[in-house]
MARLUMKOL-652061 format. One record per residue (C-alpha): y, x negated, z negated. Coordinates in Angstrom, 1 decimal. Last residue first. Example, Ala and Ser with C-alpha at 12.3 -4.5 7.8 and 13.67 -1.06 7.14 Angstrom:
BEGIN
v,u,w
-1.1,-13.7,-7.1
-4.5,-12.3,-7.8
END
This chain:
BEGIN
v,u,w
29.8,107.9,48.3
26.4,109.4,48.7
25.0,106.3,50.5
26.0,104.0,47.7
24.4,106.1,45.0
21.3,106.6,47.1
21.0,102.8,47.8
21.4,101.9,44.1
18.8,104.5,43.1
16.4,103.1,45.7
17.0,99.5,44.5
16.3,100.5,40.9
13.1,102.3,41.9
11.9,99.5,44.0
12.6,96.8,41.3
10.8,98.9,38.7
7.7,99.5,40.8
7.5,96.0,42.0
7.7,94.8,38.3
4.9,97.2,37.3
2.7,96.2,40.2
3.4,92.5,39.5
2.4,92.9,35.8
-0.7,95.0,36.4
-2.0,92.6,39.1
-4.2,94.9,41.2
-2.9,93.8,44.6
-1.2,90.4,44.5
-3.6,88.9,46.9
-2.3,91.2,49.7
-4.8,90.4,52.4
-7.0,87.4,51.5
-7.6,84.5,54.0
-4.2,83.0,54.5
-3.9,81.7,50.9
-6.8,79.3,51.6
-5.6,77.0,48.8
-6.5,73.7,50.5
-6.1,74.2,54.2
-3.7,77.1,54.0
-1.3,76.7,51.1
-1.6,72.9,51.2
-0.8,72.8,54.9
2.2,75.0,54.2
3.6,72.5,51.7
2.9,69.7,54.1
5.4,71.1,56.6
8.0,71.1,53.9
7.3,67.4,53.1
7.5,66.6,56.8
10.9,68.3,57.1
12.1,66.2,54.2
11.0,63.0,55.9
12.8,64.1,59.1
16.0,64.6,57.1
16.0,61.1,55.6
16.1,61.1,51.8
19.3,61.0,49.8
19.1,64.7,49.1
21.3,67.8,48.6
19.8,70.8,50.4
22.0,71.7,53.3
19.3,70.7,55.8
17.2,73.8,54.8
13.4,73.7,54.9
11.6,76.6,53.1
11.1,79.1,56.0
8.4,81.7,55.7
7.4,84.3,58.3
5.4,87.5,58.0
5.9,87.8,54.2
2.8,89.1,52.5
3.8,88.9,48.8
1.3,86.1,48.2
2.9,84.1,51.0
6.4,84.6,49.7
5.3,83.6,46.2
3.6,80.5,47.5
6.6,79.4,49.6
9.0,79.9,46.7
6.8,77.9,44.4
6.6,75.1,46.9
10.4,75.2,47.4
11.0,75.0,43.7
8.5,72.2,43.1
10.2,70.2,45.9
13.5,70.9,44.3
12.3,69.4,41.0
11.4,66.2,42.9
14.8,65.9,44.4
16.7,66.5,41.1
20.3,67.6,41.8
19.5,71.3,41.6
18.4,74.0,44.1
18.4,77.7,43.7
21.5,78.3,45.7
19.7,76.5,48.6
18.0,79.7,49.5
14.4,79.7,50.7
14.0,82.1,53.7
11.4,84.9,53.7
11.1,86.7,57.1
9.9,90.3,56.9
8.5,92.5,59.7
8.1,96.1,58.4
4.7,97.1,57.2
2.3,99.1,59.3
1.4,102.7,60.1
5.0,103.8,59.9
5.5,107.5,58.9
8.5,109.0,60.8
10.1,112.2,59.5
13.5,110.6,58.8
12.7,110.5,55.1
9.5,108.7,56.1
11.7,106.0,57.6
13.3,105.3,54.2
10.0,105.3,52.4
8.6,102.8,54.8
11.7,100.6,54.2
11.3,101.0,50.5
7.6,100.1,50.4
8.0,96.9,52.3
11.1,96.1,50.3
9.2,96.5,47.1
6.6,94.0,48.2
9.2,91.5,49.1
11.1,92.0,45.9
8.0,92.0,43.7
6.7,88.7,45.1
10.1,87.0,44.8
10.5,88.4,41.2
7.2,86.8,40.2
8.3,83.3,41.4
12.0,83.1,40.5
12.5,79.7,42.3
14.3,81.3,45.2
13.6,83.7,48.1
16.2,85.2,50.4
15.2,88.1,52.6
15.5,88.3,56.4
14.4,91.7,57.9
13.4,92.2,61.5
13.4,95.6,63.0
12.3,96.3,66.6
9.1,98.2,65.7
11.1,100.5,63.4
13.8,101.1,66.0
11.2,102.0,68.7
9.6,104.6,66.4
12.9,106.1,65.4
14.1,106.5,69.0
12.4,109.8,69.7
14.0,111.4,66.6
17.5,110.8,67.9
19.4,107.9,66.2
22.5,108.6,64.2
21.0,107.7,60.8
18.9,104.9,62.2
21.0,101.8,62.2
23.2,102.9,59.3
20.0,103.4,57.2
19.0,99.8,57.8
22.4,98.7,56.4
21.9,100.9,53.3
18.4,99.7,52.8
19.5,96.1,52.9
22.3,97.0,50.5
19.7,98.5,48.1
17.5,95.4,48.3
20.4,93.2,47.2
21.6,95.7,44.6
18.1,95.8,43.1
17.9,92.0,43.1
21.2,91.6,41.3
20.1,89.6,38.2
17.8,87.4,40.3
20.6,85.7,42.2
23.4,87.0,44.4
21.6,87.5,47.8
23.4,90.1,50.0
24.1,87.6,52.8
20.5,86.6,53.0
19.5,90.2,53.7
20.2,89.7,57.4
19.0,93.0,59.0
18.0,91.9,62.5
17.6,94.7,65.0
16.4,93.0,68.2
12.8,92.5,67.4
11.9,91.7,71.0
9.4,94.1,72.6
10.8,94.0,76.1
11.5,97.0,78.4
15.2,96.2,79.0
16.5,94.2,76.1
20.1,94.0,76.9
21.2,97.6,76.8
20.3,98.1,73.1
21.9,94.8,72.1
25.2,95.7,73.7
25.3,99.0,71.7
24.6,97.0,68.6
27.8,95.0,69.0
27.5,91.2,69.2
26.7,89.1,66.2
23.3,88.2,67.8
19.9,88.0,66.2
16.7,87.7,68.2
13.0,88.0,67.3
10.2,87.1,69.6
6.4,87.1,69.6
5.6,86.8,73.4
3.6,89.0,75.7
6.3,91.6,76.0
8.7,89.0,77.2
6.6,88.6,80.3
4.8,85.3,80.9
3.8,83.5,84.1
5.7,80.3,83.4
8.5,81.2,85.9
8.6,84.6,84.2
9.3,82.9,80.9
12.2,81.1,82.4
13.7,84.2,84.1
13.2,86.3,80.9
15.0,83.6,78.9
17.9,83.7,81.4
18.1,87.5,81.3
17.9,87.5,77.5
20.7,84.9,77.2
22.8,86.7,79.8
22.7,90.0,77.9
23.5,88.3,74.6
26.5,86.4,75.7
26.6,83.3,73.5
30.0,82.4,72.1
29.5,84.3,68.8
26.4,82.2,68.0
22.9,83.3,68.6
20.0,83.1,66.2
16.8,82.9,68.2
13.5,83.5,66.4
10.3,82.4,68.1
6.7,83.0,66.8
4.2,80.7,68.6
1.0,80.6,70.5
2.2,82.5,73.6
5.1,80.1,73.9
2.9,77.1,74.7
5.7,74.4,74.5
5.3,71.5,77.0
9.0,71.7,77.9
10.8,74.4,75.8
14.3,72.8,75.7
14.2,71.4,79.2
12.8,74.6,80.9
15.3,76.6,78.8
18.1,74.5,80.4
16.8,75.5,83.8
16.8,79.2,82.8
20.4,78.9,81.6
21.4,78.5,78.0
24.8,79.5,76.7
26.1,77.7,73.7
25.8,78.1,69.9
22.0,78.6,69.6
20.2,78.3,66.2
16.5,78.1,66.9
14.0,79.4,64.3
10.6,78.1,65.3
7.2,79.3,64.2
3.7,77.7,64.3
4.4,74.5,62.4
1.5,72.0,62.2
3.3,68.7,62.4
2.7,68.5,66.1
4.6,71.7,66.4
7.5,70.4,64.3
7.6,67.1,66.1
7.5,68.9,69.5
10.5,71.1,68.5
12.5,68.0,67.4
11.7,66.3,70.8
12.7,69.5,72.6
16.1,69.5,70.8
16.6,65.9,71.7
16.0,66.7,75.3
18.4,69.6,74.9
21.3,67.2,74.0
24.2,69.6,73.8
23.1,70.5,70.3
20.5,73.0,69.0
19.9,73.5,65.3
16.2,73.8,64.9
14.6,75.7,61.9
10.9,75.2,61.1
9.0,78.3,60.3
5.4,78.7,59.0
4.2,82.0,60.6
2.0,84.0,58.4
-1.7,84.6,57.9
-2.9,87.1,55.2
-6.0,88.3,57.0
-7.4,91.2,59.1
-4.1,92.1,60.8
-2.0,95.3,61.0
-0.6,94.8,57.5
-0.2,97.7,55.2
0.8,96.1,51.9
1.4,98.6,49.1
-2.3,98.6,48.1
-1.4,99.3,44.5
2.1,100.8,44.4
1.7,102.9,41.3
-0.5,100.4,39.5
1.4,100.7,36.2
-1.2,103.0,34.6
-3.7,100.2,35.0
-1.9,98.1,32.3
1.4,96.3,31.7
2.7,94.2,28.9
5.6,91.7,29.3
8.0,94.5,29.6
10.8,94.1,32.3
14.2,95.5,31.5
15.7,96.2,34.9
18.6,98.6,35.2
20.8,96.9,32.7
20.2,93.5,34.3
17.4,91.0,34.4
16.4,91.3,30.8
12.8,90.1,30.6
11.5,91.9,27.6
10.2,89.8,24.7
12.8,91.1,22.2
11.7,94.6,23.1
8.4,93.9,21.4
10.2,94.0,18.1
9.2,91.3,15.6
7.5,92.8,12.6
4.3,90.8,12.6
4.1,90.2,16.4
0.3,90.8,16.1
1.0,94.3,14.7
3.3,95.2,17.6
0.8,93.9,20.1
-1.8,96.2,18.5
0.5,99.2,18.7
1.2,98.3,22.4
-2.5,98.2,23.1
-3.0,101.6,21.4
0.0,102.9,23.5
-1.6,101.7,26.7
-4.8,103.6,25.9
-8.0,101.9,24.9
-11.4,102.2,26.4
-14.3,101.2,24.2
-16.2,98.3,25.6
-19.5,99.4,27.1
-22.9,98.7,25.5
-25.6,97.7,27.8
END
């Protein structure tokens, strides 16, 4: 059987130039910012980060997150949790503004099988971190669990030193790097990732070598996703590579990817309800393809005339479509081998690393 003759990238570019009939190929570049000019043409030479994902699981499953804003009525909070779980969610992000005792946890988490879920607690400034963890540990102990057996993340605005002393021998992801606050749109994605790197570096630069492993396993990154499909994929994949590269610089080589939560940002929404549904669906798909560990697309701040519970149901259905109809949970790193995504990931990663180095050296 005759083989197709191999062509170099330059030969392909020359052919493209001919087909454009005098129009410069540079006019087709995606101009994100001065550091990111994305060519529409890529080939196998751009597969620098092929196989960038290093997940410690045999599939591409993720936790579908539903956020819960707790009020004084914990029975109502439990009802909202049960609706989310009955609707197919397997992850909860609970925003806590007041102290919770072990007895109050028993009300909030009644009939919830904790070992089957991912739980992320975001604590307000009034919540004492140490007491919160102690009360949670008391409650889980009464149910026959230890904190080590659960899949937990926790964010508190309290000082890092307090966080270190509060977690005893648990495996809670206690170092949350909230990249949502760095989001400024697609044109500043390299600065966004660079700032996440800078904050992460501040966590580890003064640590002794024996602590590096513990810090890595305790890290939790939150990254904004919007309606920019390919850039979402590249940003998440680039962050995975960059965090591993940062820890390698401290002589620690991670054997798995960092834990990343993708959260849809309302800054990408418009007035059209149906258009927003398309946007959140695209964002969810891109985050899943990129290998995010958790994905949250519901946000009550999105403008809508529809009841909140209906909007929550629509978001749950998006995840059902991604798993039960599209089977996006079955293939590890479905983006691997895409010349365009690999090239975009490469350029985003390099620009972010340069931004981080410049900021760090100041």
